[in-house]
C-alpha positions in Angstrom: -7.1 -9.8 27.9 -4.7 -9.2 25.2 -1.0 -10.6 25.4 1.6 -8.3 26.7 1.9 -6.2 30.0 -0.8 -6.9 32.5 -3.6 -4.4 33.3 -2.3 -2.6 36.6 -5.6 -2.5 38.1 -6.7 0.9 36.9 -10.4 -0.1 37.2 -12.7 3.1 36.2 -15.7 3.9 38.2 -18.7 1.6 38.2 -21.2 2.4 35.5 -18.8 5.3 34.1 -17.5 6.4 31.0 -13.8 5.7 29.3 -13.2 7.7 26.3 -11.0 5.2 24.6 -9.3 7.7 22.2 -7.3 5.9 19.2 -5.0 8.1 17.2 -4.5 8.4 13.0 -1.3 7.5 11.0 0.6 10.3 12.6 1.7 7.9 15.1 0.9 10.4 18.1 2.5 9.4 21.6 0.2 8.4 24.2 0.9 11.8 26.1 0.0 13.8 23.2 -3.3 12.0 22.5 -4.3 12.3 26.2 -2.8 15.8 26.5 -0.9 15.0 29.8 2.4 15.2 30.5 2.6 12.1 32.5 0.9 8.6 31.3 1.4 5.3 32.1 0.6 2.0 30.0 -2.1 0.1 31.6 -2.7 -2.9 29.0 -1.0 -3.7 25.6 3.1 -4.2 25.0 5.6 -1.7 23.2 4.1 -2.1 19.8 0.5 -1.4 20.8 -0.6 -0.9 24.1 -3.3 1.2 26.1 -2.5 4.2 28.4 -3.7 6.7 31.1 -2.9 9.7 32.6 -0.4 8.9 35.6 -2.7 10.0 38.3 -5.1 8.4 40.8 -8.4 8.6 39.0 -7.5 9.7 35.4 -10.8 11.4 34.5 -11.3 14.6 32.7 -13.3 17.6 33.7 -16.2 16.1 32.4 -16.0 13.1 34.6 -15.0 10.8 31.7 -12.0 8.6 32.2 -9.3 8.9 29.4 -7.7 5.9 27.7 -5.8 6.3 24.4 -4.7 3.1 22.7 -1.4 3.7 20.4 -0.8 1.4 17.2 1.7 3.5 15.4 4.7 0.9 16.0 2.7 -1.7 14.4 2.9 -1.4 10.9 7.1 -0.3 11.2 8.8 -2.5 13.8 12.7 -2.4 13.9 14.4 -0.2 11.4 15.8 -3.3 9.5 12.4 -4.5 8.8 11.0 -1.3 8.0 13.9 -0.5 5.9 13.2 -4.2 3.9 9.6 -3.5 3.5 10.1 -0.1 2.0 11.8 -1.9 -0.8 9.2 -4.0 -1.5 6.8 -1.2 -2.2 5.2 -2.8 -5.6 4.4 -5.8 -3.7 2.1 -3.7 -1.2 0.8 -1.4 -4.3 -0.5 -5.2 -6.1 -1.9 -6.3 -2.6 -3.9 -3.0 -2.0 -5.2 -3.1 -5.6 -6.9 -6.5 -4.9 -9.1 -4.6 -2.3 -10.0 -1.8 -4.3 -12.2 -3.9 -6.5 -15.3 -3.0 -7.8 -18.9 -4.0 -6.0 -20.1 -6.2 -9.1 -20.0 -10.1 -8.6 -18.5 -11.0 -12.1 -15.9 -8.2 -12.4 -15.1 -8.3 -8.8 -13.8 -11.9 -9.3 -12.1 -11.1 -12.4 -10.1 -8.2 -11.0 -9.3 -10.7 -7.9 -7.3 -13.0 -10.5 -5.8 -10.5 -12.3 -4.7 -8.4 -9.5 -3.6 -12.1 -8.3 -1.8 -13.0 -11.6 -0.2 -9.6 -11.7 1.3 -9.9 -8.5 2.6 -13.3 -9.2 4.3 -11.6 -11.9 5.9 -9.1 -10.1 7.5 -12.1 -8.0 8.7 -13.9 -11.1 9.9 -10.1 -12.4 12.0 -9.8 -9.0 13.8 -13.4 -9.5 14.2 -12.2 -13.1 16.0 -9.0 -12.6 18.5 -10.3 -9.8 19.4 -13.4 -12.3 20.2 -10.6 -14.9 22.5 -9.3 -12.6 24.1 -12.9 -11.2 23.5 -15.1 -14.1 24.1 -12.9 -17.3 26.0 -10.0 -16.2 28.4 -11.7 -13.6 28.5 -15.4 -14.4 28.1 -15.4 -17.8 30.1 -11.9 -18.9 32.2 -10.8 -16.1 33.5 -14.2 -15.4 33.7 -15.2 -19.2 34.8 -13.4 -22.3 34.2 -9.9 -21.3 36.6 -8.7 -18.7 35.1 -6.7 -15.6 36.3 -4.3 -13.3 38.0 -5.8 -10.1 37.2 -7.5 -7.8 34.2 -8.7 -9.7 36.3 -10.7 -12.6 37.5 -12.8 -10.1 34.3 -13.0 -7.9 34.4 -16.0 -5.2 37.5 -17.9 -6.9 34.9 -18.8 -10.1 36.7 -17.3 -12.8 38.6 -20.6 -13.4 35.6 -22.5 -13.5 33.4 -23.8 -16.6 30.1 -22.4 -17.1 27.9 -24.4 -15.6 29.4 -24.5 -12.1 29.6 -20.6 -12.6 25.8 -20.5 -13.3 25.1 -23.2 -10.7 27.0 -21.6 -7.8 25.3 -18.1 -8.8 22.0 -19.0 -8.9 22.0 -19.3 -5.3 21.7 -15.6 -5.0 18.0 -15.6 -6.4 17.0 -18.1 -4.6 18.8 -16.5 -1.5 16.7 -13.0 -2.7 13.8 -15.3 -2.6 14.3 -16.7 1.0 14.7 -12.9 1.7 10.9 -12.0 0.8 9.9 -14.8 2.7 11.4 -13.6 5.9 10.5 -9.8 5.6 7.0 -11.1 4.9 6.8 -13.2 8.1 3.5 -12.9 9.7 3.8 -10.5 12.9 2.1 -12.4 15.8 -1.1 -11.3 17.4 -3.7 -11.8 19.9 -4.2 -16.0 19.7 -7.2 -16.6 18.5 -8.8 -13.3 17.5 -7.6 -12.9 14.0 -9.7 -10.2 12.3 -9.1 -11.8 8.8 -9.3 -15.4 7.7 -6.6 -15.1 5.3 -3.7 -16.4 6.8 -4.2 -19.8 5.3 -4.5 -18.3 1.9 -1.2 -16.4 2.4 0.3 -20.1 2.9 -1.0 -21.3 -0.3 -0.1 -17.9 -2.0 3.4 -18.1 -0.9 3.7 -21.7 -2.1 2.5 -20.5 -5.5 4.8 -17.7 -5.5 7.9 -19.7 -4.6 7.2 -22.7 -7.0 6.8 -20.0 -9.7 9.8 -18.0 -8.8 11.9 -21.0 -8.8 10.4 -22.5 -12.2 11.5 -19.4 -13.7 14.7 -19.6 -12.4 15.1 -23.1 -13.5 14.2 -21.7 -17.4 16.7 -19.3 -17.6 19.4 -21.9 -16.8 17.9 -24.7 -18.9 17.3 -22.2 -22.0 20.6 -21.2 -21.7 21.9 -25.0 -21.8 19.3 -26.0 -24.5 21.0 -23.5 -26.8 24.3 -25.1 -26.7 22.6 -28.5 -27.2 20.1 -30.1 -25.3 20.0 -33.6 -23.7 17.1 -35.7 -22.4 17.4 -34.8 -19.0 17.8 -30.9 -19.5 14.7 -31.4 -21.8 12.5 -33.1 -19.4 13.4 -30.8 -16.8 12.5 -27.7 -18.9 9.5 -29.4 -20.0 8.6 -30.0 -16.1 9.6 -26.4 -15.2 7.0 -25.0 -17.6 4.6 -27.2 -16.4 4.8 -26.1 -13.0 4.5 -22.5 -14.4 1.3 -23.2 -15.9 0.0 -24.9 -12.6 0.8 -21.8 -10.4 -0.9 -19.6 -13.0 -3.9 -22.0 -12.9 -4.4 -22.3 -9.3 -4.4 -18.4 -9.4 -6.7 -18.1 -12.8 -9.7 -20.4 -11.3 -12.0 -17.8 -9.7 -12.1 -18.7 -6.0 -10.2 -21.8 -6.3 -8.0 -21.1 -3.6 -10.5 -18.8 -1.6 -13.9 -21.0 -1.1 -14.0 -23.2 1.8 -15.0 -26.1 -0.3 -12.0 -26.4 -2.2 -9.9 -24.8 -0.1 -8.2 -28.2 1.0 -7.2 -29.2 -2.8 -5.8 -26.2 -3.8 -3.7 -26.2 -0.7 -2.5 -29.5 -1.4 -1.7 -28.6 -5.1 -0.1 -25.4 -4.1 2.3 -27.3 -1.4 3.0 -30.3 -3.9 3.6 -27.9 -6.6 6.2 -25.9 -4.4 7.6 -29.2 -3.5 7.9 -30.8 -6.9 9.1 -27.0 -7.7 12.1 -27.4 -5.1 13.1 -30.7 -6.5 13.3 -29.4 -9.7 15.6 -26.6 -9.1 17.9 -28.6 -7.0 18.2 -31.1 -10.3 18.7 -28.6 -12.6 21.3 -27.3 -10.5 23.0 -30.3 -10.1 22.6 -31.1 -13.8 24.2 -27.6 -14.6 27.0 -27.9 -12.7 28.0 -31.3 -13.7 27.6 -30.6 -17.6 30.9 -30.3 -18.9 29.8 -29.8 -22.6 30.3 -26.5 -24.4 28.1 -23.6 -24.4 26.9 -21.4 -26.8 29.0 -18.4 -27.7 27.1 -15.2 -27.2 27.5 -11.7 -25.5 24.6 -12.3 -23.3 23.2 -15.3 -21.4 21.2 -17.3 -24.1 17.4 -17.0 -23.6 17.5 -14.5 -20.8 16.3 -11.7 -23.0 13.3 -13.6 -24.2 12.3 -14.3 -20.7 12.9 -11.0 -19.3 10.7 -9.6 -22.2 8.2 -12.2 -21.6 7.6 -11.2 -18.1 7.6 -7.7 -19.0 4.7 -8.2 -21.6 2.9 -10.4 -19.1 2.8 -7.4 -16.9 1.4 -5.1 -19.4 -1.1 -7.6 -20.4 -2.3 -7.7 -17.5 -2.3 -4.3 -16.7 -4.3 -3.4 -19.7 -6.6 -6.8 -19.2 -7.5 -4.7 -15.6 -7.8 -1.6 -16.6 -10.7 -2.8 -19.8 -12.3 -4.8 -16.9 -12.9 -2.4 -14.5 -13.8 0.5 -17.2 -16.3 -2.1 -18.5 -17.5 -2.4 -15.1 -17.9 1.4 -14.9 -19.5 2.0 -18.0 -21.8 -1.0 -17.0 -22.8 0.7 -13.9 -22.9 4.4 -15.2 -20.6 5.7 -12.8 -19.1 9.1 -13.6 -16.9 9.8 -10.9 -12.9 9.2 -11.6 -11.1 6.7 -9.3 -13.8 5.7 -7.3 -15.9 3.0 -7.9 -13.4 -0.1 -8.6 -11.1 1.9 -10.8 -8.5 2.4 -8.4 -7.5 -1.1 -8.7 -6.2 -0.6 -12.0 -4.4 2.9 -10.9 -2.7 1.6 -8.0 -1.9 -1.6 -10.1 -0.2 0.8 -12.5 1.8 2.4 -9.9 2.9 -1.1 -8.9 3.7 -2.1 -12.5 5.5 1.1 -13.0 7.8 0.9 -9.9 8.5 -2.7 -10.5 9.3 -2.4 -13.9 11.6 0.5 -13.6 13.6 -0.6 -10.5 13.9 -4.0 -12.5 15.4 -1.9 -15.6 17.8 0.0 -13.3 19.0 -2.6 -11.4 20.3 -4.5 -14.4 21.2 -1.3 -16.2 23.3 0.2 -13.1 24.8 -3.4 -12.5 26.3 -3.4 -15.9 27.7 -0.1 -15.2 29.4 -1.0 -12.0 30.5 -4.3 -13.5 32.4 -2.2 -15.7 30.2 -1.0 -18.6 28.6 -3.0 -21.5 30.4 -3.8 -24.7 29.9 -1.8 -28.2 28.0 -4.7 -29.3 26.1 -5.6 -26.5 24.0 -4.2 -23.2 21.0 -5.0 -21.2 18.3 -6.9 -22.9 16.6 -4.6 -25.3 13.1 -4.8 -23.1 14.9 -3.6 -20.1 16.3 -0.4 -22.6 12.7 0.4 -23.6 11.1 -0.4 -20.2 13.8 2.3 -18.8 13.0 4.9 -21.3 9.4 4.6 -20.5 9.7 5.2 -17.3 11.9 8.2 -17.6 9.2 9.3 -20.0 5.8 8.8 -18.2 7.3 9.8 -14.7 8.5 13.5 -16.7 4.7 13.5 -18.2 3.4 12.8 -14.8 5.5 15.5 -13.2 4.2 18.2 -15.8 0.9 16.7 -15.7 0.3 17.6 -11.7 1.7 21.0 -12.2 -0.5 21.7 -14.8 -3.5 20.1 -12.7 -2.8 22.1 -9.9 -2.6 25.3 -11.9 -5.8 24.5 -14.1 -8.1 23.6 -11.1 -6.7 26.6 -9.0 -9.6 29.1 -10.2 -12.4 26.3 -9.6 -11.1 25.2 -6.2 -10.7 28.9 -5.0 -14.4 29.7 -6.2 -15.8 27.0 -3.9 -13.7 28.0 -1.2 -14.4 31.3 -1.2 -18.1 30.6 -1.5 -17.9 28.4 1.6 -15.9 31.2 3.7 -18.6 34.1 2.3 -21.6 31.7 3.9 -19.1 31.5 7.4 -18.1 35.0 7.6 -21.1 37.3 5.9 -19.7 40.3 7.7 -15.7 40.6 7.6 -14.2 43.5 9.8 -11.2 45.1 7.9 -8.4 43.8 10.3 -9.9 40.5 9.6 -9.3 40.4 5.8 -6.2 38.7 5.9 -7.7 35.7 8.3 -10.2 35.6 5.9 -8.0 35.0 2.8 -6.0 32.2 4.8 -9.0 30.3 5.3 -9.9 30.4 1.7 -6.6 29.5 0.6 -6.7 26.7 2.9 -10.0 25.1 1.7 -8.8 25.5 -1.7 -5.8 23.4 -1.0 -7.9 21.0 0.8 -10.2 20.8 -2.1 -7.6 19.4 -4.2 -8.0 16.1 -3.0 -11.3 16.0 -4.9 -8.8 16.1 -8.2 -6.4 13.3 -6.9 -9.2 10.9 -8.9 -8.1 12.5 -12.3 -4.3 13.3 -11.5 -4.4 9.2 -10.7 -6.5 8.3 -13.3 -4.1 9.8 -15.9 -1.1 9.2 -14.6 -2.3 5.1 -15.1 -3.0 6.0 -18.6 0.3 7.4 -18.8 1.9 4.6 -17.3 0.1 2.2 -19.6 1.2 4.2 -22.5 4.8 4.6 -21.4 5.0 0.7 -20.5 3.5 -0.5 -23.5 6.4 1.3 -25.3 8.5 -1.4 -23.7 6.7 -3.7 -26.2 8.3 -2.4 -29.0 11.7 -4.1 -27.6 10.0 -7.1 -28.9 10.4 -6.0 -32.3 13.9 -6.3 -32.3 14.2 -2.3 -32.7 16.6 -0.2 -31.0 14.8 3.1 -29.0 17.6 5.1 -30.5 17.0 3.5 -34.2 13.1 4.2 -33.7 13.2 7.5 -32.4 15.9 8.8 -35.4 13.4 7.3 -38.1 10.2 8.2 -36.7 10.8 11.1 -34.7 13.7 12.6 -36.1 15.5 12.8 -32.8 19.4 12.1 -32.6 20.6 9.0 -30.6 22.1 11.2 -28.2 18.6 12.1 -26.7 17.5 8.6 -26.2 20.3 8.3 -24.2 20.1 11.2 -22.2 16.7 9.6 -21.5 18.2 6.2 -20.6 20.8 8.3 -18.3 17.8 10.3 -16.8 16.1 7.3 -16.2 18.7 5.6 -14.2 19.2 8.9 -12.3 15.4 9.2 -11.2 15.6 5.4 -10.0 18.7 6.1 -8.0 16.7 9.1 -6.6 13.6 6.7 -6.2 15.5 4.3 -4.3 17.4 7.2 -1.9 13.6 8.5 -1.2 12.4 5.3 -0.3 15.6 4.2 1.9 15.7 7.4 3.4 11.8 7.5 4.0 12.1 4.1 6.0 14.8 5.3 8.2 13.0 9.0 8.7 9.7 6.9 9.5 11.1 4.9 12.0 13.3 7.9 13.6 11.6 11.0 13.2 7.7 11.7 14.4 7.4 14.8 12.1 8.4 12.4 9.0 6.5 9.6 9.8 3.7 12.0 10.4 3.7 13.6 7.0 5.2 10.5 4.6 4.2 7.4 6.6 0.7 8.1 5.7 1.2 6.0 2.4 3.1 2.8 4.4 0.1 2.7 7.2 -2.9 2.7 4.6 -1.0 0.3 2.3 -0.2 -2.2 5.6 -3.8 -1.8 6.8 -5.3 -4.4 4.3 -4.4 -8.0 4.8 -2.5 -10.2 2.1 -5.0 -11.3 -0.2 -3.1 -11.1 -3.3 0.7 -11.0 -2.7 2.3 -13.0 0.3 5.4 -11.1 0.4 3.5 -7.9 1.0 3.8 -6.5 4.6 1.3 -8.2 7.0 -1.6 -6.4 8.1 -1.5 -4.7 11.7 -5.1 -4.5 11.5 -5.0 -8.1 12.3 -3.8 -7.3 15.6 -5.3 -4.1 16.3 -8.9 -4.5 15.9 -9.0 -7.4 18.1 -6.9 -5.9 20.8 -9.5 -2.9 20.8 -12.4 -5.4 20.9 -10.9 -7.7 23.8 -10.2 -3.9 25.9 -13.8 -2.7 25.1 -15.1 -6.1 26.6 -13.1 -5.8 29.3 -14.1 -2.4 30.2 -17.7 -3.3 29.5 -17.6 -6.3 31.9 -16.7 -3.8 34.6 -19.8 -2.3 34.1 -18.1 0.6 32.2 -19.5 2.3 29.4 -17.1 3.2 26.6 -17.0 6.1 24.0 -14.9 5.3 21.3 -13.0 8.1 19.8 -11.1 7.9 16.9 -9.0 10.3 14.7 -8.4 9.8 10.9 -7.5 6.6 10.1 -8.2 5.6 14.0 -11.8 5.8 12.9 -11.6 3.1 10.3 -10.1 1.1 13.1 -12.6 1.6 15.2 -15.4 1.3 12.8 -14.1 -2.3 12.2 -14.1 -2.8 16.0 -17.9 -1.9 16.0 -18.7 -4.5 13.4 -16.6 -7.2 15.6 -18.3 -6.4 19.1 -20.9 -8.5 20.6 -24.7 -7.3 20.9 -24.4 -7.1 24.7 -21.2 -4.8 24.5 -22.4 -2.5 21.7 -25.5 -1.4 23.7 -22.8 0.1 26.3 -20.5 1.6 23.2 -20.6 4.8 21.4 -18.9 6.3 18.5 -17.0 9.6 17.9 -15.0 10.2 14.9 -13.1 13.3 13.6 -10.8 14.2 10.7 -12.4 10.5 9.3 -11.7 9.4 5.9 -14.6 7.0 6.0 -16.4 8.4 3.4 -14.2 10.5 1.6 -11.5 8.7 0.8 -12.1 4.7 1.9 -16.1 4.0 0.9 -14.9 5.4 -2.5 -11.3 3.8 -2.7 -12.9 0.4 -1.4 -16.2 0.2 -2.7 -16.8 -3.3 -1.9 -15.5 -3.3 1.5 -16.3 0.4 3.1 -19.6 1.3 1.5 -22.5 3.1 2.4 -24.4 -0.3 3.6 -21.3 -0.7 6.0 -21.2 2.5 7.2 -25.2 2.3 8.2 -24.3 -1.2 9.5 -21.5 0.5 12.0 -24.7 3.3 13.1 -27.1 0.5 13.7 -24.4 -1.4 15.8 -24.0 1.4 18.2 -27.9 2.3 17.9 -27.0 5.3 15.9 -24.8 6.9 19.1 -22.3 8.3 16.8 -21.4 11.7 16.0 -18.7 12.7 13.0 -16.7 16.3 13.5 -15.5 17.4 10.1 -14.1 20.9 8.8 -13.8 22.0 5.2 -10.0 23.2 5.8 -9.5 19.4 6.2 -7.7 17.6 3.1 -8.2 14.1 4.6 -11.3 13.6 6.7 -14.8 14.8 5.6 -18.7 14.0 6.4 -20.0 10.6 6.7 -23.6 11.0 5.6 -24.2 14.5 4.7 -22.2 17.9 4.7 -24.6 20.4 6.7 -23.2 23.5 5.3 -24.9 26.6 5.9 -27.4 26.7 3.2 -27.6 23.1 2.8 -31.5 21.3 3.3 -32.0 20.3 6.8 -31.7 16.5 7.3 -34.5 14.1 6.9 -35.6 13.2 10.4 -36.5 9.8 9.6 -33.3 9.1 8.9 -30.7 8.9 11.7 -27.7 8.7 9.7 -28.0 11.9 8.5 -27.6 13.4 12.3 -24.4 12.1 12.4 -22.3 14.8 10.9 -21.4 18.2 12.5 -19.6 20.6 10.6 -17.1 22.6 12.5 -16.4 26.2 11.1 -12.5 26.7 10.6 -11.7 29.0 12.2 -14.3 29.2 14.5 -14.2 33.1 14.6 -11.6 35.5 12.3 -10.6 37.6 15.4 -10.1 36.2 19.0 -12.1 37.1 21.8 -10.7 40.0 23.9 -8.2 39.3 26.3 -6.7 36.4 24.2 -2.7 36.0 23.4 -3.5 35.6 19.6 -5.1 38.1 17.5 -6.3 35.3 15.2 -7.4 31.9 16.0 -5.4 28.9 14.3 -6.8 26.8 11.4 -7.2 23.4 12.8 -7.2 21.6 9.5 -6.5 18.0 9.8 -5.3 18.7 13.5 -7.2 16.3 16.0 -8.4 19.3 18.4 -9.3 17.0 21.4 -9.0 20.1 23.8 -11.3 22.2 21.2 -14.8 23.3 22.8 -16.6 21.8 20.0 -15.2 18.2 20.5 -15.6 18.2 24.3 -19.6 19.3 23.8 -19.6 15.9 21.4 -17.9 13.9 24.2 -20.5 15.2 27.0 -23.2 14.6 24.4 -22.2 11.1 23.6 -21.6 10.5 27.5 -25.1 11.7 28.5 -26.5 9.1 25.8 -24.7 6.4 27.1 -25.7 7.1 30.9 -29.3 7.1 29.6 -31.4 3.8 29.6 -29.7 1.1 27.9 
């Protein structure tokens, strides 16, 4: 059985039915899921456990034993861990992007390679930006020729040391930051021997590659600065060896399938480990040589060579994003797909988010650090590429905000018209006193249908991000943003300065939101229910692109669910799996994992499920119609899916079954899965009820609704029939 607290002997009746409820991303408490005031844990542990009502039999009025699985703490853990992982949001985005690849075999391999190279670039940019603060701003400028604000001008007593010693000592800080990534990305332990995703060896290889590349780039920062003042044989050798390590890391990721295929896995693992060991040795040698080199250094305002390395990292980021976008667009054109965001384009969209956030945070870190240390001299400043990136971040965020408002306004009429058609069919006769309730239902459906426009919104934002980030490449021409704006657009230099300042403020707000989100997502159930969705969905997928992304909680939750179901069936019970929202995805994967003799005693009830409306479209290679039909076949089509038009997240899986739709094909069992629930059931409450108008449910689970209880009874009867 799963590790943790032992089962307390709550054995269901022989040949009885256990309804095992799995909540969605709201992280609901077991008492709320079971609709019971007192519950007790019967299996699992504090992070993920199984609970039942605190009474003798734990059955409901239908004779079904109720049990709830709570997994809400698996994605977060301690508050410190949550905060640290929130700050690594770009890594999570880059990792999710690789799972959104298209279905074509050739394009999928290319998308995987580009996503992994982009993830490697994010790690490099992470180290480069920190090196810009501690090596360029602090070691070279603050403790050198430029007078900085106290106490930074005498930090660690390094102000009297030579340049090489200052650089070598402070280079330990980027290395410590890299170790921090390794610490927060540590894999959370799960049930022994029951891993859902066979990716942990892959994560180890990716981790070795990322660490090696980051150390190699840090060595290049130090060695290029030393080379500018005169190279020796030792520094030249270390420089070229560092370049070779970096190219080896890129080659390991660029060769399609090299680190994935079983036939080459051992070779890839040995190569990755060897590359990592060589990188560590080169870093030690570089620090020693730099610290002991007492020759003179080139006189310059900024660290020699650093601006070129930062520009190269941002240029590589841009090139990879453009190549990824071209590849997925080519795949869509070849496949004849017309829907936006769906069909693999999501990989480029999410990658654009990762690149935009990472570039903005890196530029903001260097820019704000310079201001904190006392400001930049009149003839200096942060590297030009960072200034362009910061300006681009400000421009495309403002443009995206305007786009969101415009799209909301422009789509309103179409959404309202479609919603009005639905409510007219549902309520052909409307009493005068129910007019307000009808309008509220129409408005709620219109809002829920905005989900269908998210593809256009996200795709347009990605295009804006690509265009905005492309402006950072103008920094390679040697032109300043102020000069180009004055000569081409006729704007005063002050306007560009306002954009740079606005970009820094936006980044400060973004950091505040991320940190506050981490705190409130851990402490406040309401905030987690509404904002923690992004985190729970992002950490659902395993680390197949970025090894420092948060670990997948599904690697524990799904095997734990499967083990519990097997235990219940071994006690001669039948199990009705009941999953709300994202819980339906966990249960779908669980069904695919169950052995045949167990599946014969299992039924599936999903409600508010995004399996088709979002997941099958965002992740077409992994949760597509073929996979969903396989789930139905595994449970012999003992599957019902309840959905509402007022739900902005969930929807039908196979067919809508709205009034006026053609009847389902009786030969296709998949078309009998979906059950549409009219919301509200009626415009007016029945006489004698307290509320004059029935409430709208939307995405609310509604386990106590009559329609839900009817679905439970139907599936329970199917289970009790011949097996």
